[in-house]
PDB file of N, H, CA, C and O in Angstrom:
ATOM      1  N   MET A   1       0.840  -1.175   0.000  1.00  0.00           N
ATOM      2  CA  MET A   1       0.000   0.000   0.000  1.00  0.00           C
ATOM      3  C   MET A   1       0.891   1.247   0.000  1.00  0.00           C
ATOM      4  O   MET A   1       1.894   1.296   0.713  1.00  0.00           O
ATOM      5  N   SER A   2       0.528   2.235  -0.788  1.00  0.00           N
ATOM      6  H   SER A   2      -0.286   2.194  -1.367  1.00  0.00           H
ATOM      7  CA  SER A   2       1.303   3.465  -0.892  1.00  0.00           C
ATOM      8  C   SER A   2       0.637   4.566  -0.076  1.00  0.00           C
ATOM      9  O   SER A   2      -0.563   4.807  -0.205  1.00  0.00           O
ATOM     10  N   GLU A   3       1.413   5.220   0.750  1.00  0.00           N
ATOM     11  H   GLU A   3       2.389   5.024   0.854  1.00  0.00           H
ATOM     12  CA  GLU A   3       0.898   6.305   1.568  1.00  0.00           C
ATOM     13  C   GLU A   3       1.326   7.630   0.963  1.00  0.00           C
ATOM     14  O   GLU A   3       2.496   7.820   0.630  1.00  0.00           O
ATOM     15  N   LYS A   4       0.374   8.550   0.819  1.00  0.00           N
ATOM     16  H   LYS A   4      -0.577   8.396   1.089  1.00  0.00           H
ATOM     17  CA  LYS A   4       0.680   9.867   0.280  1.00  0.00           C
ATOM     18  C   LYS A   4       1.251  10.732   1.401  1.00  0.00           C
ATOM     19  O   LYS A   4       0.656  10.855   2.471  1.00  0.00           O
ATOM     20  N   LEU A   5       2.392  11.318   1.141  1.00  0.00           N
ATOM     21  H   LEU A   5       2.876  11.217   0.272  1.00  0.00           H
ATOM     22  CA  LEU A   5       3.047  12.182   2.114  1.00  0.00           C
ATOM     23  C   LEU A   5       2.982  13.622   1.632  1.00  0.00           C
ATOM     24  O   LEU A   5       3.068  13.880   0.431  1.00  0.00           O
ATOM     25  N   THR A   6       2.837  14.530   2.528  1.00  0.00           N
ATOM     26  H   THR A   6       2.768  14.321   3.504  1.00  0.00           H
ATOM     27  CA  THR A   6       2.797  15.951   2.203  1.00  0.00           C
ATOM     28  C   THR A   6       3.853  16.666   3.013  1.00  0.00           C
ATOM     29  O   THR A   6       3.958  16.472   4.225  1.00  0.00           O
ATOM     30  N   MET A   7       4.635  17.494   2.342  1.00  0.00           N
ATOM     31  H   MET A   7       4.550  17.651   1.358  1.00  0.00           H
ATOM     32  CA  MET A   7       5.650  18.288   3.031  1.00  0.00           C
ATOM     33  C   MET A   7       5.251  19.747   2.937  1.00  0.00           C
ATOM     34  O   MET A   7       5.020  20.267   1.845  1.00  0.00           O
ATOM     35  N   THR A   8       5.173  20.391   4.054  1.00  0.00           N
ATOM     36  H   THR A   8       5.360  19.969   4.941  1.00  0.00           H
ATOM     37  CA  THR A   8       4.878  21.818   4.066  1.00  0.00           C
ATOM     38  C   THR A   8       5.937  22.510   4.916  1.00  0.00           C
ATOM     39  O   THR A   8       6.521  21.908   5.816  1.00  0.00           O
ATOM     40  N   PHE A   9       6.169  23.763   4.620  1.00  0.00           N
ATOM     41  H   PHE A   9       5.694  24.252   3.889  1.00  0.00           H
ATOM     42  CA  PHE A   9       7.105  24.536   5.416  1.00  0.00           C
ATOM     43  C   PHE A   9       6.756  25.998   5.304  1.00  0.00           C
ATOM     44  O   PHE A   9       6.138  26.434   4.332  1.00  0.00           O
ATOM     45  N   ASP A  10       7.146  26.731   6.279  1.00  0.00           N
ATOM     46  H   ASP A  10       7.648  26.377   7.068  1.00  0.00           H
ATOM     47  CA  ASP A  10       6.940  28.168   6.284  1.00  0.00           C
ATOM     48  C   ASP A  10       7.929  28.776   5.291  1.00  0.00           C
ATOM     49  O   ASP A  10       9.111  28.435   5.320  1.00  0.00           O
ATOM     50  N   PRO A  11       7.469  29.669   4.412  1.00  0.00           N
ATOM     51  CA  PRO A  11       8.396  30.282   3.449  1.00  0.00           C
ATOM     52  C   PRO A  11       9.612  30.939   4.097  1.00  0.00           C
ATOM     53  O   PRO A  11      10.650  31.089   3.453  1.00  0.00           O
ATOM     54  N   ARG A  12       9.495  31.322   5.339  1.00  0.00           N
ATOM     55  H   ARG A  12       8.652  31.200   5.863  1.00  0.00           H
ATOM     56  CA  ARG A  12      10.635  31.926   6.033  1.00  0.00           C
ATOM     57  C   ARG A  12      11.743  30.920   6.280  1.00  0.00           C
ATOM     58  O   ARG A  12      12.868  31.296   6.610  1.00  0.00           O
ATOM     59  N   THR A  13      11.426  29.631   6.120  1.00  0.00           N
ATOM     60  H   THR A  13      10.512  29.325   5.852  1.00  0.00           H
ATOM     61  CA  THR A  13      12.446  28.600   6.276  1.00  0.00           C
ATOM     62  C   THR A  13      13.549  28.800   5.251  1.00  0.00           C
ATOM     63  O   THR A  13      14.728  28.642   5.567  1.00  0.00           O
ATOM     64  N   ILE A  14      13.173  29.146   4.026  1.00  0.00           N
ATOM     65  H   ILE A  14      12.215  29.274   3.770  1.00  0.00           H
ATOM     66  CA  ILE A  14      14.173  29.396   2.980  1.00  0.00           C
ATOM     67  C   ILE A  14      15.067  30.556   3.400  1.00  0.00           C
ATOM     68  O   ILE A  14      16.284  30.513   3.224  1.00  0.00           O
ATOM     69  N   GLU A  15      14.452  31.583   3.952  1.00  0.00           N
ATOM     70  H   GLU A  15      13.463  31.618   4.095  1.00  0.00           H
ATOM     71  CA  GLU A  15      15.253  32.723   4.419  1.00  0.00           C
ATOM     72  C   GLU A  15      16.222  32.291   5.504  1.00  0.00           C
ATOM     73  O   GLU A  15      17.377  32.716   5.525  1.00  0.00           O
ATOM     74  N   HIS A  16      15.750  31.452   6.393  1.00  0.00           N
ATOM     75  H   HIS A  16      14.812  31.106   6.376  1.00  0.00           H
ATOM     76  CA  HIS A  16      16.578  31.015   7.517  1.00  0.00           C
ATOM     77  C   HIS A  16      17.712  30.090   7.074  1.00  0.00           C
ATOM     78  O   HIS A  16      18.859  30.264   7.488  1.00  0.00           O
ATOM     79  N   LEU A  17      17.388  29.106   6.232  1.00  0.00           N
ATOM     80  H   LEU A  17      16.456  28.965   5.897  1.00  0.00           H
ATOM     81  CA  LEU A  17      18.378  28.102   5.853  1.00  0.00           C
ATOM     82  C   LEU A  17      19.226  28.485   4.646  1.00  0.00           C
ATOM     83  O   LEU A  17      20.391  28.098   4.550  1.00  0.00           O
ATOM     84  N   GLY A  18      18.643  29.238   3.737  1.00  0.00           N
ATOM     85  H   GLY A  18      17.697  29.552   3.816  1.00  0.00           H
ATOM     86  CA  GLY A  18      19.370  29.466   2.505  1.00  0.00           C
ATOM     87  C   GLY A  18      19.408  30.899   2.043  1.00  0.00           C
ATOM     88  O   GLY A  18      19.421  31.161   0.841  1.00  0.00           O
ATOM     89  N   VAL A  19      19.425  31.816   2.957  1.00  0.00           N
ATOM     90  H   VAL A  19      19.414  31.603   3.934  1.00  0.00           H
ATOM     91  CA  VAL A  19      19.395  33.214   2.563  1.00  0.00           C
ATOM     92  C   VAL A  19      20.568  33.569   1.650  1.00  0.00           C
ATOM     93  O   VAL A  19      20.420  34.401   0.755  1.00  0.00           O
ATOM     94  N   LYS A  20      21.712  32.961   1.860  1.00  0.00           N
ATOM     95  H   LYS A  20      21.832  32.285   2.587  1.00  0.00           H
ATOM     96  CA  LYS A  20      22.867  33.243   1.012  1.00  0.00           C
ATOM     97  C   LYS A  20      22.845  32.403  -0.260  1.00  0.00           C
ATOM     98  O   LYS A  20      23.444  32.777  -1.268  1.00  0.00           O
ATOM     99  N   MET A  21      22.160  31.279  -0.211  1.00  0.00           N
ATOM    100  H   MET A  21      21.673  30.975   0.608  1.00  0.00           H
ATOM    101  CA  MET A  21      22.119  30.366  -1.344  1.00  0.00           C
ATOM    102  C   MET A  21      21.030  30.738  -2.340  1.00  0.00           C
ATOM    103  O   MET A  21      21.216  30.607  -3.550  1.00  0.00           O
ATOM    104  N   TYR A  22      19.903  31.200  -1.835  1.00  0.00           N
ATOM    105  H   TYR A  22      19.752  31.307  -0.853  1.00  0.00           H
ATOM    106  CA  TYR A  22      18.745  31.493  -2.682  1.00  0.00           C
ATOM    107  C   TYR A  22      18.235  32.892  -2.372  1.00  0.00           C
ATOM    108  O   TYR A  22      17.723  33.150  -1.283  1.00  0.00           O
ATOM    109  N   SER A  23      18.377  33.775  -3.323  1.00  0.00           N
ATOM    110  H   SER A  23      18.792  33.565  -4.207  1.00  0.00           H
ATOM    111  CA  SER A  23      17.923  35.140  -3.080  1.00  0.00           C
ATOM    112  C   SER A  23      16.471  35.333  -3.479  1.00  0.00           C
ATOM    113  O   SER A  23      15.848  36.321  -3.089  1.00  0.00           O
ATOM    114  N   THR A  24      15.919  34.393  -4.259  1.00  0.00           N
ATOM    115  H   THR A  24      16.425  33.591  -4.575  1.00  0.00           H
ATOM    116  CA  THR A  24      14.515  34.458  -4.634  1.00  0.00           C
ATOM    117  C   THR A  24      13.895  33.067  -4.514  1.00  0.00           C
ATOM    118  O   THR A  24      14.607  32.068  -4.417  1.00  0.00           O
ATOM    119  N   LEU A  25      12.582  33.013  -4.522  1.00  0.00           N
ATOM    120  H   LEU A  25      12.004  33.825  -4.601  1.00  0.00           H
ATOM    121  CA  LEU A  25      11.884  31.745  -4.329  1.00  0.00           C
ATOM    122  C   LEU A  25      12.049  30.755  -5.490  1.00  0.00           C
ATOM    123  O   LEU A  25      12.201  29.563  -5.223  1.00  0.00           O
ATOM    124  N   PRO A  26      12.027  31.177  -6.767  1.00  0.00           N
ATOM    125  CA  PRO A  26      12.135  30.177  -7.850  1.00  0.00           C
ATOM    126  C   PRO A  26      13.359  29.261  -7.770  1.00  0.00           C
ATOM    127  O   PRO A  26      13.202  28.056  -7.967  1.00  0.00           O
ATOM    128  N   PRO A  27      14.555  29.752  -7.496  1.00  0.00           N
ATOM    129  CA  PRO A  27      15.688  28.830  -7.371  1.00  0.00           C
ATOM    130  C   PRO A  27      15.537  27.871  -6.191  1.00  0.00           C
ATOM    131  O   PRO A  27      15.990  26.728  -6.258  1.00  0.00           O
ATOM    132  N   ALA A  28      14.909  28.328  -5.120  1.00  0.00           N
ATOM    133  H   ALA A  28      14.541  29.257  -5.065  1.00  0.00           H
ATOM    134  CA  ALA A  28      14.700  27.455  -3.963  1.00  0.00           C
ATOM    135  C   ALA A  28      13.742  26.327  -4.324  1.00  0.00           C
ATOM    136  O   ALA A  28      13.962  25.180  -3.935  1.00  0.00           O
ATOM    137  N   ILE A  29      12.688  26.641  -5.059  1.00  0.00           N
ATOM    138  H   ILE A  29      12.509  27.572  -5.374  1.00  0.00           H
ATOM    139  CA  ILE A  29      11.739  25.612  -5.499  1.00  0.00           C
ATOM    140  C   ILE A  29      12.428  24.656  -6.459  1.00  0.00           C
ATOM    141  O   ILE A  29      12.248  23.441  -6.368  1.00  0.00           O
ATOM    142  N   ALA A  30      13.212  25.197  -7.373  1.00  0.00           N
ATOM    143  H   ALA A  30      13.358  26.184  -7.447  1.00  0.00           H
ATOM    144  CA  ALA A  30      13.944  24.345  -8.312  1.00  0.00           C
ATOM    145  C   ALA A  30      14.872  23.394  -7.569  1.00  0.00           C
ATOM    146  O   ALA A  30      15.006  22.234  -7.960  1.00  0.00           O
ATOM    147  N   GLU A  31      15.505  23.858  -6.521  1.00  0.00           N
ATOM    148  H   GLU A  31      15.396  24.800  -6.203  1.00  0.00           H
ATOM    149  CA  GLU A  31      16.395  23.005  -5.726  1.00  0.00           C
ATOM    150  C   GLU A  31      15.621  21.889  -5.039  1.00  0.00           C
ATOM    151  O   GLU A  31      16.085  20.750  -4.998  1.00  0.00           O
ATOM    152  N   LEU A  32      14.448  22.203  -4.500  1.00  0.00           N
ATOM    153  H   LEU A  32      14.071  23.128  -4.533  1.00  0.00           H
ATOM    154  CA  LEU A  32      13.617  21.170  -3.879  1.00  0.00           C
ATOM    155  C   LEU A  32      13.234  20.090  -4.891  1.00  0.00           C
ATOM    156  O   LEU A  32      13.264  18.899  -4.578  1.00  0.00           O
ATOM    157  N   ILE A  33      12.876  20.510  -6.096  1.00  0.00           N
ATOM    158  H   ILE A  33      12.851  21.476  -6.350  1.00  0.00           H
ATOM    159  CA  ILE A  33      12.510  19.552  -7.141  1.00  0.00           C
ATOM    160  C   ILE A  33      13.725  18.732  -7.567  1.00  0.00           C
ATOM    161  O   ILE A  33      13.625  17.521  -7.761  1.00  0.00           O
ATOM    162  N   ALA A  34      14.868  19.393  -7.710  1.00  0.00           N
ATOM    163  H   ALA A  34      14.950  20.377  -7.551  1.00  0.00           H
ATOM    164  CA  ALA A  34      16.094  18.675  -8.075  1.00  0.00           C
ATOM    165  C   ALA A  34      16.461  17.655  -7.003  1.00  0.00           C
ATOM    166  O   ALA A  34      16.916  16.557  -7.322  1.00  0.00           O
ATOM    167  N   ASN A  35      16.268  18.005  -5.754  1.00  0.00           N
ATOM    168  H   ASN A  35      15.899  18.897  -5.494  1.00  0.00           H
ATOM    169  CA  ASN A  35      16.547  17.068  -4.668  1.00  0.00           C
ATOM    170  C   ASN A  35      15.619  15.862  -4.743  1.00  0.00           C
ATOM    171  O   ASN A  35      16.047  14.733  -4.502  1.00  0.00           O
ATOM    172  N   ALA A  36      14.367  16.092  -5.071  1.00  0.00           N
ATOM    173  H   ALA A  36      14.019  17.009  -5.267  1.00  0.00           H
ATOM    174  CA  ALA A  36      13.417  14.979  -5.212  1.00  0.00           C
ATOM    175  C   ALA A  36      13.850  14.075  -6.362  1.00  0.00           C
ATOM    176  O   ALA A  36      13.785  12.851  -6.251  1.00  0.00           O
ATOM    177  N   TYR A  37      14.287  14.673  -7.457  1.00  0.00           N
ATOM    178  H   TYR A  37      14.339  15.667  -7.547  1.00  0.00           H
ATOM    179  CA  TYR A  37      14.761  13.897  -8.610  1.00  0.00           C
ATOM    180  C   TYR A  37      15.990  13.074  -8.212  1.00  0.00           C
ATOM    181  O   TYR A  37      16.077  11.888  -8.532  1.00  0.00           O
ATOM    182  N   ASP A  38      16.918  13.693  -7.528  1.00  0.00           N
ATOM    183  H   ASP A  38      16.848  14.657  -7.268  1.00  0.00           H
ATOM    184  CA  ASP A  38      18.129  12.997  -7.082  1.00  0.00           C
ATOM    185  C   ASP A  38      17.799  11.840  -6.136  1.00  0.00           C
ATOM    186  O   ASP A  38      18.538  10.858  -6.064  1.00  0.00           O
ATOM    187  N   ALA A  39      16.689  11.963  -5.415  1.00  0.00           N
ATOM    188  H   ALA A  39      16.088  12.761  -5.474  1.00  0.00           H
ATOM    189  CA  ALA A  39      16.266  10.918  -4.485  1.00  0.00           C
ATOM    190  C   ALA A  39      15.393   9.874  -5.182  1.00  0.00           C
ATOM    191  O   ALA A  39      14.800   9.016  -4.528  1.00  0.00           O
ATOM    192  N   CYS A  40      15.318   9.954  -6.518  1.00  0.00           N
ATOM    193  H   CYS A  40      15.799  10.651  -7.049  1.00  0.00           H
ATOM    194  CA  CYS A  40      14.539   9.001  -7.330  1.00  0.00           C
ATOM    195  C   CYS A  40      13.049   9.058  -7.040  1.00  0.00           C
ATOM    196  O   CYS A  40      12.365   8.037  -7.126  1.00  0.00           O
ATOM    197  N   ALA A  41      12.541  10.216  -6.703  1.00  0.00           N
ATOM    198  H   ALA A  41      13.096  11.045  -6.633  1.00  0.00           H
ATOM    199  CA  ALA A  41      11.100  10.353  -6.490  1.00  0.00           C
ATOM    200  C   ALA A  41      10.377  10.063  -7.800  1.00  0.00           C
ATOM    201  O   ALA A  41      10.832  10.463  -8.872  1.00  0.00           O
ATOM    202  N   THR A  42       9.267   9.375  -7.708  1.00  0.00           N
ATOM    203  H   THR A  42       8.898   9.050  -6.837  1.00  0.00           H
ATOM    204  CA  THR A  42       8.504   9.061  -8.918  1.00  0.00           C
ATOM    205  C   THR A  42       7.465  10.130  -9.213  1.00  0.00           C
ATOM    206  O   THR A  42       6.921  10.184 -10.315  1.00  0.00           O
ATOM    207  N   GLU A  43       7.193  10.966  -8.247  1.00  0.00           N
ATOM    208  H   GLU A  43       7.635  10.922  -7.351  1.00  0.00           H
ATOM    209  CA  GLU A  43       6.216  12.035  -8.449  1.00  0.00           C
ATOM    210  C   GLU A  43       6.530  13.188  -7.516  1.00  0.00           C
ATOM    211  O   GLU A  43       6.856  12.977  -6.347  1.00  0.00           O
ATOM    212  N   VAL A  44       6.433  14.404  -8.029  1.00  0.00           N
ATOM    213  H   VAL A  44       6.168  14.575  -8.978  1.00  0.00           H
ATOM    214  CA  VAL A  44       6.643  15.604  -7.222  1.00  0.00           C
ATOM    215  C   VAL A  44       5.516  16.570  -7.539  1.00  0.00           C
ATOM    216  O   VAL A  44       5.246  16.857  -8.705  1.00  0.00           O
ATOM    217  N   THR A  45       4.864  17.067  -6.512  1.00  0.00           N
ATOM    218  H   THR A  45       5.083  16.833  -5.564  1.00  0.00           H
ATOM    219  CA  THR A  45       3.807  18.053  -6.682  1.00  0.00           C
ATOM    220  C   THR A  45       4.213  19.305  -5.930  1.00  0.00           C
ATOM    221  O   THR A  45       4.580  19.248  -4.757  1.00  0.00           O
ATOM    222  N   VAL A  46       4.144  20.429  -6.610  1.00  0.00           N
ATOM    223  H   VAL A  46       3.846  20.476  -7.563  1.00  0.00           H
ATOM    224  CA  VAL A  46       4.462  21.712  -5.978  1.00  0.00           C
ATOM    225  C   VAL A  46       3.199  22.545  -5.991  1.00  0.00           C
ATOM    226  O   VAL A  46       2.634  22.811  -7.052  1.00  0.00           O
ATOM    227  N   LYS A  47       2.759  22.954  -4.826  1.00  0.00           N
ATOM    228  H   LYS A  47       3.218  22.738  -3.964  1.00  0.00           H
ATOM    229  CA  LYS A  47       1.590  23.820  -4.709  1.00  0.00           C
ATOM    230  C   LYS A  47       2.035  25.106  -4.052  1.00  0.00           C
ATOM    231  O   LYS A  47       2.636  25.089  -2.978  1.00  0.00           O
ATOM    232  N   LEU A  48       1.744  26.208  -4.688  1.00  0.00           N
ATOM    233  H   LEU A  48       1.255  26.222  -5.561  1.00  0.00           H
ATOM    234  CA  LEU A  48       2.103  27.515  -4.136  1.00  0.00           C
ATOM    235  C   LEU A  48       0.823  28.200  -3.693  1.00  0.00           C
ATOM    236  O   LEU A  48      -0.167  28.225  -4.424  1.00  0.00           O
ATOM    237  N   ASN A  49       0.853  28.743  -2.516  1.00  0.00           N
ATOM    238  H   ASN A  49       1.658  28.722  -1.922  1.00  0.00           H
ATOM    239  CA  ASN A  49      -0.311  29.402  -1.953  1.00  0.00           C
ATOM    240  C   ASN A  49       0.070  30.829  -1.636  1.00  0.00           C
ATOM    241  O   ASN A  49       0.958  31.073  -0.819  1.00  0.00           O
ATOM    242  N   ASP A  50      -0.594  31.775  -2.278  1.00  0.00           N
ATOM    243  H   ASP A  50      -1.316  31.577  -2.941  1.00  0.00           H
ATOM    244  CA  ASP A  50      -0.270  33.177  -2.008  1.00  0.00           C
ATOM    245  C   ASP A  50      -1.280  33.815  -1.050  1.00  0.00           C
ATOM    246  O   ASP A  50      -1.328  35.039  -0.922  1.00  0.00           O
ATOM    247  N   ASP A  51      -2.076  32.995  -0.386  1.00  0.00           N
ATOM    248  H   ASP A  51      -2.037  32.001  -0.491  1.00  0.00           H
ATOM    249  CA  ASP A  51      -3.027  33.485   0.593  1.00  0.00           C
ATOM    250  C   ASP A  51      -2.259  33.930   1.830  1.00  0.00           C
ATOM    251  O   ASP A  51      -1.543  33.122   2.421  1.00  0.00           O
ATOM    252  N   PRO A  52      -2.385  35.183   2.240  1.00  0.00           N
ATOM    253  CA  PRO A  52      -1.618  35.675   3.376  1.00  0.00           C
ATOM    254  C   PRO A  52      -1.950  34.991   4.699  1.00  0.00           C
ATOM    255  O   PRO A  52      -1.208  35.142   5.669  1.00  0.00           O
ATOM    256  N   LYS A  53      -3.048  34.244   4.755  1.00  0.00           N
ATOM    257  H   LYS A  53      -3.651  34.122   3.966  1.00  0.00           H
ATOM    258  CA  LYS A  53      -3.403  33.513   5.988  1.00  0.00           C
ATOM    259  C   LYS A  53      -2.453  32.375   6.136  1.00  0.00           C
ATOM    260  O   LYS A  53      -2.548  31.613   7.098  1.00  0.00           O
TER     261      LYS A  53
END
């Protein structure tokens, strides 16, 4: 049986962990996707939410 996993994080996490590595969000998202590819993920879903809540 396959279990669906969801990863969420506060956008400020990128600022905290990679402020020198990623100056904008698109490269940070690209890195997350590249990491999934390197880990042989068979599926990657990226959902962006611009709701301030």
